[in-house]
GUBALO-439636 format. One line per 10 residues: number of its first residue (from 1); their letters; for each residue x, y, z of N, C-alpha, C. Coordinates in pm, 1 decimal, decimal comma, padded with zeros to 6 digits, m for minus. Layout:
# GUBALO-439636
NUM> A> X/Y/Z/X/Y/Z/X/Y/Z ~ ...
# end
This chain:
# GUBALO-439636
1> XXXXXXXXXX> 01281,7/m02537,4/00536,9/01233,4/m02536,2/00673,1/01104,3/m02453,6/00679,0 ~ 00998,7/m02509,7/00731,2/00872,8/m02436,0/00748,5/00881,5/m02348,1/00872,3 ~ 00812,7/m02235,7/00870,5/00811,6/m02148,1/00986,8/00688,9/m02057,8/00983,9 ~ 00654,9/m02005,8/01100,7/00551,9/m01903,5/01115,9/00608,9/m01795,9/01206,4 ~ 00580,8/m01670,7/01172,5/00638,5/m01559,4/01247,2/00530,9/m01455,6/01275,8 ~ 00527,0/m01408,6/01398,4/00438,4/m01299,2/01438,9/00527,1/m01185,6/01486,1 ~ 00505,4/m01067,0/01429,9/00588,6/m00954,2/01472,0/00505,8/m00827,6/01482,1 ~ 00551,2/m00739,1/01567,7/00494,7/m00605,1/01578,2/00608,5/m00507,8/01552,5 ~ 00574,8/m00396,9/01491,3/00675,5/m00295,6/01465,7/00609,7/m00158,5/01466,1 ~ 00691,0/m00057,1/01482,5/00640,0/00078,4/01481,5/00735,3/00166,3/01402,1
11> XXXXXXXXXX> 00678,4/00244,5/01310,3/00756,0/00343,0/01235,9/00721,2/00481,0/01291,0 ~ 00822,4/00554,3/01330,3/00802,7/00690,2/01379,2/00902,7/00779,9/01308,5 ~ 00853,0/00886,5/01251,1/00938,8/00980,3/01180,0/00885,9/01120,5/01203,8 ~ 00975,6/01212,7/01235,8/00937,6/01352,8/01253,1/01048,7/01438,6/01194,8 ~ 01012,1/01521,5/01095,5/01108,5/01609,2/01030,2/01083,1/01753,3/01072,7 ~ 01186,5/01835,4/01069,5/01169,1/01978,0/01097,2/01086,2/02044,2/00988,9 ~ 01105,3/01999,7/00864,7/01032,7/02052,9/00750,8/01008,3/01939,2/00652,5 ~ 00891,3/01938,5/00592,7/00856,4/01831,1/00501,1/00940,9/01837,6/00373,9 ~ 00991,2/01723,4/00330,8/01062,2/01715,7/00203,1/00962,8/01736,0/00089,5 ~ 00848,5/01669,9/00096,1/00735,0/01690,8/00005,4/00614,5/01725,3/00091,7
21> XXXXXXXXXX> 00560,6/01844,4/00076,8/00447,0/01886,1/00158,7/00328,9/01790,7/00143,4 ~ 00313,6/01732,0/00026,1/00201,1/01642,9/m00000,6/00211,1/01512,4/00078,0 ~ 00328,6/01480,2/00131,8/00344,8/01358,9/00210,6/00366,8/01387,0/00358,7 ~ 00366,2/01513,2/00396,9/00374,3/01549,6/00537,4/00515,5/01551,2/00592,8 ~ 00523,5/01579,8/00724,1/00654,1/01588,5/00788,3/00677,7/01480,5/00892,8 ~ 00597,5/01374,0/00890,6/00622,6/01265,2/00983,6/00511,9/01161,7/00983,6 ~ 00541,2/01047,7/01044,5/00444,1/00939,0/01055,1/00455,2/00873,3/01191,5 ~ 00346,9/00813,3/01233,9/00343,6/00723,4/01348,9/00260,5/00603,6/01304,3 ~ 00328,1/00491,1/01274,1/00261,7/00374,3/01216,1/00291,5/00246,7/01295,1 ~ 00216,0/00216,5/01400,7/00230,0/00085,0/01464,0/00163,9/m00021,4/01376,3
31> XXXXXXXXXX> 00224,4/m00140,5/01372,6/00176,9/m00245,3/01282,4/00197,9/m00382,7/01345,6 ~ 00109,3/m00475,8/01314,5/00125,5/m00615,7/01353,5/00117,5/m00699,2/01226,0 ~ 00201,9/m00803,0/01218,8/00209,1/m00882,8/01096,7/00235,9/m01029,2/01131,7 ~ 00173,3/m01119,1/01058,0/00199,4/m01262,3/01070,8/00233,6/m01316,4/00932,7 ~ 00338,7/m01399,1/00926,2/00378,4/m01462,2/00800,6/00401,9/m01610,0/00826,3 ~ 00382,7/m01689,4/00722,9/00408,0/m01832,9/00733,4/00463,3/m01884,3/00602,1 ~ 00547,1/m01986,2/00612,8/00603,7/m02052,5/00495,8/00598,9/m02201,8/00522,1 ~ 00544,3/m02276,2/00428,2/00533,2/m02421,7/00443,6/00610,8/m02487,3/00330,7 ~ 00716,2/m02560,7/00369,0/00796,4/m02635,6/00273,4/00771,6/m02783,2/00300,0 ~ 00715,3/m02853,2/00204,7/00680,9/m02994,1/00225,0/00799,9/m03085,8/00208,8
41> XXXXXXXXXX> 00911,6/m03035,1/00156,4/01025,0/m03121,0/00129,0/01005,9/m03196,7/m00001,1 ~ 00890,5/m03181,8/m00059,7/00863,9/m03244,5/m00188,8/00888,0/m03140,6/m00297,2 ~ 00804,9/m03135,6/m00396,0/00828,1/m03046,4/m00508,7/00746,3/m02918,7/m00500,7 ~ 00682,2/m02888,3/m00388,6/00604,1/m02766,5/m00381,1/00617,2/m02700,6/m00243,9 ~ 00586,2/m02571,9/m00240,2/00584,0/m02495,6/m00115,2/00478,0/m02387,2/m00127,1 ~ 00435,6/m02338,3/m00013,0/00333,9/m02233,3/m00010,1/00367,0/m02133,8/00101,9 ~ 00317,1/m02013,8/00089,5/00342,6/m01909,5/00189,5/00223,8/m01814,3/00194,0 ~ 00219,9/m01735,5/00299,9/00112,5/m01637,9/00313,7/00135,6/m01548,1/00432,9 ~ 00049,0/m01449,1/00445,1/00062,6/m01357,2/00556,5/m00049,1/m01255,0/00558,9 ~ m00053,4/m01183,5/00668,8/m00151,8/m01076,8/00687,5/m00089,8/m00971,0/00778,4
51> XXXXXXXXXX> m00131,7/m00845,5/00760,0/m00083,2/m00738,7/00846,8/m00192,6/m00634,8/00867,8 ~ m00179,3/m00561,5/00977,6/m00273,1/m00454,1/01011,8/m00192,8/m00336,2/01062,9 ~ m00224,1/m00216,9/01011,7/m00157,7/m00093,9/01052,9/m00264,6/00009,7/01085,1 ~ m00246,7/00082,6/01194,0/m00338,4/00189,9/01231,4/m00252,6/00303,5/01285,6 ~ m00244,9/00414,7/01211,7/m00153,2/00519,3/01253,7/m00191,4/00658,2/01208,3 ~ m00091,0/00744,7/01199,8/m00110,1/00886,9/01175,1/m00003,8/00937,4/01077,6 ~ m00046,8/01019,8/00982,1/00044,0/01092,8/00892,6/00035,1/01239,8/00931,9 ~ 00149,1/01303,1/00958,5/00150,2/01438,0/01014,8/00164,0/01547,4/00909,3 ~ 00083,8/01652,0/00926,0/00095,3/01779,5/00853,1/00103,5/01764,7/00701,2 ~ 00006,1/01700,9/00643,5/m00000,5/01685,1/00498,5/m00065,8/01809,7/00438,2
61> XXXXXXXXXX> m00001,2/01869,6/00338,9/m00052,4/01987,7/00269,1/m00067,9/01957,7/00120,7 ~ m00161,6/02022,9/00054,5/m00183,1/02011,4/m00089,3/m00208,0/01867,2/m00133,4 ~ m00276,8/01789,5/m00049,8/m00304,2/01650,9/m00084,1/m00423,5/01600,1/m00003,0 ~ m00528,5/01556,6/m00071,1/m00646,3/01499,3/m00004,7/m00675,4/01358,8/m00058,3 ~ m00569,3/01287,4/m00098,4/m00585,6/01151,8/m00148,7/m00483,8/01060,0/m00081,5 ~ m00497,9/00931,1/m00100,9/m00397,8/00832,7/m00058,0/m00307,4/00800,3/m00175,6 ~ m00195,7/00735,3/m00149,2/m00102,5/00691,0/m00252,7/m00058,6/00805,4/m00343,7 ~ m00011,4/00911,7/m00283,0/00030,4/01030,4/m00358,4/00133,9/00997,2/m00465,5 ~ 00235,6/00918,2/m00431,9/00341,8/00887,8/m00528,0/00288,4/00814,4/m00650,9 ~ 00182,4/00738,9/m00633,7/00126,6/00662,9/m00745,1/00037,0/00747,9/m00835,3
71> XXXXXXXXXX> m00036,3/00842,0/m00779,4/m00137,4/00916,2/m00854,6/m00096,1/01055,5/m00899,3 ~ 00013,5/01107,2/m00848,3/00053,4/01242,1/m00886,6/00076,4/01252,3/m01033,8 ~ 00056,6/01358,0/m01099,5/00018,5/01490,0/m01051,2/m00132,7/01511,4/m01043,1 ~ m00212,6/01405,8/m01054,9/m00358,7/01418,8/m01050,3/m00404,2/01406,8/m00905,7 ~ m00407,7/01519,1/m00834,4/m00428,5/01520,7/m00690,0/m00540,5/01617,0/m00654,6 ~ m00628,3/01574,7/m00565,5/m00727,0/01663,1/m00504,1/m00655,1/01730,4/m00387,8 ~ m00656,8/01864,5/m00381,7/m00572,6/01935,0/m00285,3/m00645,2/02051,0/m00220,4 ~ m00599,3/02086,5/m00099,6/m00647,7/02205,1/m00029,9/m00528,2/02275,3/00033,8 ~ m00546,3/02401,9/00071,8/m00436,6/02480,6/00127,6/m00422,2/02465,0/00278,7 ~ m00523,5/02413,1/00347,2/m00520,3/02402,9/00492,2/m00444,6/02279,9/00540,0
81> XXXXXXXXXX> m00477,2/02162,5/00486,6/m00407,6/02038,9/00522,8/m00429,4/01999,3/00667,7 ~ m00339,5/01918,3/00718,4/m00345,6/01869,8/00855,6/m00305,2/01724,0/00864,9 ~ m00324,6/01666,8/00982,9/m00292,6/01526,2/01006,9/m00400,6/01436,6/00948,2 ~ m00360,0/01320,8/00899,6/m00457,0/01221,8/00852,9/m00436,3/01092,2/00929,9 ~ m00545,5/01027,1/00961,2/m00543,5/00893,6/01022,6/m00536,0/00792,5/00909,2 ~ m00466,2/00683,5/00930,4/m00454,2/00580,4/00828,4/m00477,1/00442,8/00890,2 ~ m00546,8/00359,2/00816,3/m00574,0/00221,9/00858,7/m00555,8/00132,9/00735,8 ~ m00471,9/00028,9/00750,5/m00440,8/m00056,6/00636,0/m00448,2/m00204,3/00675,1 ~ m00514,0/m00282,2/00589,9/m00518,0/m00427,9/00601,7/m00446,8/m00484,4/00479,6 ~ m00368,7/m00587,9/00497,8/m00296,7/m00647,3/00386,4/m00294,6/m00799,1/00402,4
91> XXXXXXXXXX> m00323,1/m00870,7/00293,1/m00323,7/m01016,6/00292,0/m00250,3/m01064,6/00167,7 ~ m00174,1/m01173,4/00179,5/m00108,6/m01229,2/00061,8/m00088,7/m01379,2/00079,0 ~ m00070,8/m01446,2/m00033,6/m00043,3/m01588,8/m00032,8/00016,4/m01630,2/m00165,0 ~ 00094,7/m01739,1/m00162,6/00158,4/m01783,5/m00284,5/00182,9/m01933,1/m00284,0 ~ 00216,0/m01983,4/m00403,0/00237,9/m02125,7/m00423,4/00345,4/m02142,9/m00529,7 ~ 00438,4/m02234,9/m00506,7/00542,6/m02264,5/m00605,3/00558,0/m02416,2/m00616,2 ~ 00586,0/m02462,0/m00739,3/00600,3/m02605,9/m00761,9/00706,6/m02630,6/m00867,1 ~ 00778,5/m02740,9/m00847,0/00878,5/m02784,0/m00944,6/00828,5/m02913,5/m01007,2 ~ 00829,5/m02918,9/m01140,6/00784,3/m03037,9/m01213,0/00883,7/m03066,5/m01325,1 ~ 00977,9/m03155,2/m01300,3/01080,2/m03184,6/m01399,8/01168,1/m03063,6/m01424,1
101> XXXXXXXXXX> 01174,4/m03018,4/m01547,6/01253,8/m02900,2/m01582,1/01177,2/m02769,7/m01558,9 ~ 01050,9/m02778,8/m01528,6/00964,9/m02661,2/m01509,7/00961,3/m02618,6/m01364,2 ~ 00954,2/m02488,3/m01343,7/00925,1/m02429,0/m01212,7/00809,4/m02332,7/m01234,2 ~ 00705,2/m02346,8/m01153,5/00584,8/m02264,5/m01166,0/00557,6/m02194,6/m01033,5 ~ 00506,6/m02072,3/m01040,2/00475,2/m01999,3/m00918,2/00361,2/m01901,7/m00939,1 ~ 00288,2/m01877,8/m00832,9/00177,8/m01781,4/m00835,0/00169,8/m01714,8/m00699,0 ~ 00133,6/m01587,0/m00698,1/00116,7/m01514,1/m00572,6/00006,1/m01411,3/m00589,7 ~ m00070,1/m01390,2/m00484,5/m00175,6/m01289,0/m00485,2/m00158,9/m01203,0/m00360,0 ~ m00179,9/m01073,0/m00375,2/m00164,3/m00977,6/m00264,3/m00278,9/m00877,4/m00270,0 ~ m00344,5/m00855,0/m00156,6/m00453,7/m00758,2/m00150,0/m00425,4/m00658,4/m00038,4
111> XXXXXXXXXX> m00443,9/m00528,6/m00070,1/m00424,3/m00420,9/00028,3/m00549,0/m00334,7/00031,1 ~ m00603,9/m00315,3/00148,2/m00716,3/m00223,9/00167,9/m00666,9/m00111,6/00259,3 ~ m00693,2/00012,3/00219,2/m00641,1/00128,3/00291,9/m00750,6/00232,3/00306,5 ~ m00756,6/00291,9/00423,8/m00848,5/00402,7/00448,2/m00770,0/00514,3/00515,2 ~ m00781,1/00636,2/00460,9/m00720,1/00753,3/00522,9/m00827,3/00860,1/00537,0 ~ m00824,7/00930,1/00650,3/m00927,0/01032,2/00674,2/m00872,7/01139,1/00767,4 ~ m00941,0/01253,8/00766,8/m00906,2/01367,2/00851,0/m01026,4/01400,1/00939,4 ~ m01002,4/01435,3/01064,3/m01108,6/01463,1/01161,3/m01151,9/01608,8/01165,4 ~ m01083,1/01696,7/01092,7/m01118,3/01839,3/01092,4/m01140,7/01883,7/00948,3 ~ m01212,4/01994,1/00929,8/m01239,4/02045,9/00795,2/m01109,3/02089,5/00728,7
121> XXXXXXXXXX> m01092,0/02065,1/00603,8/m01172,8/01982,2/00515,7/m01151,8/01833,5/00548,5 ~ m01261,9/01762,2/00569,2/m01258,3/01621,9/00613,6/m01248,6/01529,2/00493,6 ~ m01126,4/01499,9/00455,2/m01104,4/01408,7/00343,4/m01120,0/01264,8/00391,6 ~ m01165,7/01179,5/00302,0/m01173,1/01036,1/00329,0/m01140,6/00964,7/00198,9 ~ m01040,1/00881,6/00204,6/m00993,5/00811,3/00086,8/m00992,6/00661,4/00116,6 ~ m01049,4/00582,9/00026,3/m01055,0/00437,6/00041,8/m00988,2/00373,8/m00079,9 ~ m00891,5/00286,7/m00054,2/m00812,7/00223,1/m00160,1/m00833,7/00072,9/m00154,7 ~ m00848,4/00014,7/m00272,6/m00850,9/m00130,2/m00289,4/m00746,0/m00162,9/m00394,7 ~ m00646,1/m00244,5/m00357,9/m00532,7/m00270,8/m00446,2/m00505,8/m00420,8/m00450,0 ~ m00530,5/m00483,9/m00564,3/m00512,2/m00627,9/m00582,2/m00401,2/m00653,1/m00683,4
131> XXXXXXXXXX> m00304,1/m00735,5/m00645,0/m00194,2/m00774,7/m00733,7/m00191,4/m00926,2/m00745,4 ~ m00184,8/m00976,9/m00866,1/m00170,7/m01120,2/m00890,0/m00049,7/m01141,6/m00980,2 ~ 00037,4/m01235,0/m00940,7/00158,8/m01264,4/m01016,8/00157,6/m01411,5/m01057,2 ~ 00205,4/m01437,0/m01176,9/00213,7/m01573,3/m01228,0/00343,7/m01583,7/m01305,1 ~ 00421,5/m01690,0/m01278,3/00548,8/m01705,0/m01345,5/00581,8/m01850,3/m01371,5 ~ 00665,8/m01872,4/m01471,5/00711,5/m02007,1/m01505,8/00852,6/m01996,9/m01562,1 ~ 00931,6/m02100,3/m01537,4/01064,5/m02106,7/m01596,2/01093,5/m02250,0/m01638,0 ~ 01185,1/m02261,1/m01733,4/01221,4/m02390,9/m01788,0/01373,6/m02401,1/m01789,0 ~ 01427,6/m02512,2/m01739,0/01572,7/m02531,2/m01731,0/01625,0/m02580,5/m01865,3 ~ 01725,8/m02508,8/m01918,0/01793,9/m02547,4/m02040,4/01942,9/m02550,4/m02007,7
141> XXXXXXXXXX> 01996,7/m02666,0/m01988,1/02137,5/m02678,1/m01948,5/02158,6/m02617,3/m01811,4 ~ 02250,5/m02519,7/m01804,4/02279,0/m02451,7/m01677,5/02194,9/m02325,9/m01658,0 ~ 02099,3/m02300,2/m01746,4/02022,5/m02176,8/m01743,1/01875,0/m02204,0/m01716,1 ~ 01809,8/m02106,1/m01661,2/01664,2/m02108,0/m01642,4/01606,7/m01997,8/m01729,5 ~ 01521,7/m02032,9/m01824,5/01452,1/m01934,2/m01905,6/01313,8/m01916,2/m01846,7 ~ 01276,5/m01794,1/m01818,2/01149,9/m01773,0/m01749,7/01073,3/m01653,4/m01799,8 ~ 00948,0/m01651,6/m01762,2/00859,5/m01539,7/m01793,7/00761,9/m01522,4/m01678,1 ~ 00720,9/m01400,4/m01658,2/00626,3/m01371,9/m01550,4/00530,4/m01263,3/m01595,7 ~ 00416,2/m01259,5/m01532,7/00317,1/m01156,4/m01561,7/00258,7/m01105,4/m01430,0 ~ 00217,2/m00980,8/m01431,1/00158,5/m00917,1/m01313,2/00028,7/m00851,0/m01353,8
151> XXXXXXXXXX> m00075,3/m00877,5/m01278,4/m00204,5/m00812,8/m01299,1/m00231,3/m00726,0/m01176,9 ~ m00264,0/m00599,6/m01199,3/m00294,3/m00509,0/m01088,8/m00430,7/m00445,7/m01111,9 ~ m00517,1/m00455,8/m01012,6/m00648,1/m00389,3/m01015,3/m00646,8/m00290,8/m00898,5 ~ m00651,7/m00161,8/m00930,6/m00641,3/m00056,3/m00830,5/m00763,6/00033,5/m00839,5 ~ m00820,5/00063,5/m00724,1/m00934,8/00154,7/m00719,8/m00920,9/00243,1/m00595,9 ~ m00946,7/00372,1/m00615,6/m00948,1/00465,3/m00502,8/m01070,3/00554,7/m00515,4 ~ m01143,5/00567,1/m00405,9/m01252,9/00663,9/m00401,2/m01218,3/00766,1/m00293,4 ~ m01244,8/00890,6/m00324,8/m01206,3/00998,3/m00234,8/m01322,5/01097,1/m00222,2 ~ m01348,8/01140,4/m00100,9/m01452,4/01241,3/m00078,3/m01401,8/01343,3/00023,2 ~ m01456,7/01462,7/00015,4/m01420,9/01569,9/00107,9/m01550,1/01631,9/00157,9
161> XXXXXXXXXX> m01564,8/01639,9/00290,5/m01682,6/01700,6/00352,8/m01642,0/01822,7/00433,4 ~ m01737,9/01915,5/00446,7/m01719,3/02035,7/00527,5/m01833,1/02041,1/00628,5 ~ m01800,6/02043,8/00756,9/m01902,6/02046,8/00860,8/m01929,8/02188,4/00911,3 ~ m01834,4/02279,0/00896,6/m01853,0/02418,3/00936,5/m01894,6/02497,3/00813,4 ~ m02000,4/02573,4/00824,5/m02049,5/02649,9/00709,4/m01964,3/02772,5/00681,2 ~ m01907,5/02832,4/00783,6/m01826,7/02953,2/00765,0/m01681,6/02915,1/00737,8 ~ m01619,7/02988,0/00649,0/m01476,9/02969,0/00624,3/m01441,2/02840,6/00553,0 ~ m01519,1/02801,1/00454,1/m01489,6/02680,0/00379,5/m01363,1/02698,9/00296,4 ~ m01270,2/02605,2/00307,9/m01145,3/02608,0/00232,3/m01170,8/02543,4/00096,6 ~ m01131,8/02608,7/m00012,6/m01157,8/02548,6/m00144,5/m01071,0/02425,3/m00168,8
171> XXXXXXXXX> m01123,5/02334,9/m00249,4/m01050,0/02216,4/m00293,5/m01009,4/02239,0/m00438,2 ~ m00890,0/02197,3/m00473,4/m00838,1/02214,6/m00607,9/m00806,4/02079,0/m00668,1 ~ m00829,6/02062,6/m00796,7/m00789,0/01944,1/m00868,5/m00659,7/01977,5/m00941,1 ~ m00549,8/01924,2/m00891,7/m00417,5/01952,2/m00948,0/m00392,0/01854,2/m01063,5 ~ m00365,5/01906,9/m01182,6/m00343,0/01819,4/m01297,8/m00222,6/01860,5/m01379,8 ~ m00137,5/01944,4/m01325,6/m00025,5/01994,9/m01405,0/00103,7/01924,9/m01372,0 ~ 00212,9/01994,2/m01398,9/00344,9/01941,1/m01366,8/00361,4/01943,7/m01217,1 ~ 00410,3/01834,1/m01161,1/00427,6/01826,8/m01016,2/00552,9/01747,9/m00984,4 ~ 00598,1/01762,0/m00861,7/00717,2/01688,3/m00818,8/00677,9/01551,9/m00766,7
# end
């Protein structure tokens, strides 16, 4: 059955104390997303979607980058911290086909993310994350033998600016053991 869906959602979280200071003690993330799936009833189908998020990460300490869980322990950090604004765009699409005993599929997903702080130290992090998946399987009796591959191209650029000349908070490059 083919379908298209439009949805809005909001994530809100507020903790008394941060579990990981580098990820803050709460979020406010309103988001809108559209997805579609097209089934032709023949031997192929396709799908895709897009989403947009614009929100806030609360009280982040010892972290001036995006995607902390992915990049730790290599983190640009400061002792002052604060709230960060976040804006994310995401697009994806895929295709699957059946040809005799073969099943083939491909999917591509792109995520663009920007996080920034409005007060000193003014961090700004821009992420570009591309994932491409390709898979195939072959039916042998009652079994499907398959293989898949994933290609990921990830890039993040991060900068920190100081607008007040007095009382500059130092930035540290954390490269040791971390949680």
